[in-house]
N, C-alpha and C positions, 0 to 999 in steps of 0.2 A: 781716365784722369790720373795723373801721376803727381804726387806731392813731393817736392824736392827734399833732399836730405837737409836736416836742420841742425843737428849737433855736430856736423862734420865740417870744420872750417876749410878743409881741403877740397870740397866739392866746388867745381867751377861751372860756368855756363857751358863750356865745352863738354864736361862730363854729362850734364843734363841733355845736351844736344845728342851725344852718343847714345844715350838711353832711348831718346825719342827716335833716332834713326834706326836703331835695332828693332824697336817695336814696329815701326812702319815697314821695315824690310820683311818682317815675319808675318805681319797681319795687315789687312785692309781696315784700318781704324782711324778714328779721329782722336786726337790727343789734346787735352787741356792740361797744361803744367802750371802748378802754383809755385811761383818762385818767391820765397820770402827770405832769400839769402842776405838781403841788406840788414835784417834784424836777427838773423839766425845764428849768431856767433855763440860760442860756449858761455860767454859772460852773460848773455841774454836768456839763458835757458830757463831760469825761474820765471822771468817776465813772460816768455813765450808760453810756458806751461799754464800760467794764469790766464792768458788770452786765448788759449786753445779752444775753449767752448765758444767764444765769439766767432772765431774763424770757422768752426764747424757749423754753426748756425747759418752763416753766410753761404758756405759751400752747399749745405743742404737746400737752402732756398734757391740757389742757382740750379741745382740738379732738378728740383721740382719745376722751376721755370722752364728748363730745357724739355722736360718730360711733357709738360702741359702745352707748350707752344711749338714743339718740333715733333719729329717722329722718333725721338729717343725712347727706346725700350729699356726699362730698368733691368730686365733680365740680361741684356747685353752690356750693361755698364759694369766696368771693372775699375775699382779704385786701387791705386798702388801707392804705398807710402813707406818711407824709411824713417826710423827713429821716432821723433815726435810726429812726423808725417803719417806713420802707421796708425797712431792713436787719432790723428785728425781724420783719417779715412773712416775709422770705426765710429767716432763721435758723430761724423756727418751721416754715416749710414743709419745710425740710431734716429736721427732727426728728419730724415726724408719722409715726407707725409704722403707722397703719391704712390707708394709701394715699397718693395724691398729691392735694394741694390743686388745685382747678380753675384758679384764676387769682390772680395777685398784681398789683396796680397800685402801682408805686413812684413816688411824687411827689417829685422832686428828692432822690434818695437822698444822704445826708450824705457829704461827701468827706473831711474831716479824720479821721485815724486809721483809714482804710480804704484798701485797695489793690486796684486792678483786677486785679492778678496773684494775688490770694488769694481765689478765689470761695467757698471753704469758710467764710470769715469775714465774708461780706457777702451781700447780695441777688445772686442769679445766675439765669441763664436756666433752670437745671434745678430750681429750688425749687418749681415748680408746673407744671401742664400748659401754662400760658401765662403769661409774665411780661412785662407792659407797663411801660415806664419812661418817664417824662416828665422831661427834663432842662431846668430853667429857670434854674439858677444854677451851671452847670458850671464847674469850675476854681476856684471861690471857696469857697463853703460846700457846694456839691454836687459829685457825681462827674460827669465829662464823658464818660468812656469808655462805649461801649455795653456793657451788662451784662444786657440782657433778651432775650426772644424778639423783641420789637419795641421800639425806642428812638425816642422823638420829641424833637425839638429845636426848640421854638417860638422863632422869631427867632434861630436859631443856637444856642440852648441856654445862652447865657452871661449875657445881660443882657436884661431885659424892659422894654419901653417903659412909661414912667410909674412905674417903680420905681427907688429908689436903687440904686447899683451893687451893693451886697451884700445887698439885700432881694430876695426872690423872689416869684414868682407861679406858680400851678399851673393846669394845664388837664387835662382827661381825665374819664373817667367810665364808666358802664355803659350798655348791655351792650358787651362786647368781642368782636371777631371773632377767634376763636382760630386761624383758618386763615391769617392774615397774619403775616408776620415781616419784619424788615429795619429800615432807618433811615428816618425820616420827618422832614421839616423843614417848618414852616409859619410864617406871619407873623401877628402879632396887632396889634390897634389899640393906640395909646398911651393912649387914654381909653375909658371905658365906652361901649358894650359892647366888651370886649376881643377876643372871638371874632369873626372875620369870617365872613359867610354864604356 
């Protein structure tokens, strides 16, 4: 399942479709995308933050339903979320009652209105068997503190080459190595292709 970017007004249906296509090209998976772009503008951030628990409860119930009525194995379930969506994935993982979600990939988890000292209210390393977090705009719109099983900080995790100071870029993907944990730092290019070989 992938939760759409919520604090980025520039994310379009075509962007989400590209992510879906890339995941399907690389993996034989089913994808459920939560599109809350109608209400996910920057002006609605506070309201969305207040409603995040309600959405997480609904998503957790849906995951439990799929697990109990289909052949969905929670070990194989990966939740991917960006910004508020990263915290939605974590809060949902906390509330699944039929077992533990296999993995969560948090892409630049939102910083405003979240505290690293309150793991019960945000994405945390205990929300799935493995929680990978990629920090690309830490200290501005994203969290900078390590909150996952493994936390990655491309270019130091605060500012990405080729991006405006408060605009973010993300890296990461599947499959994840669940045996690794710690802090990881890497450098990216300032122009396409951003990933270095």
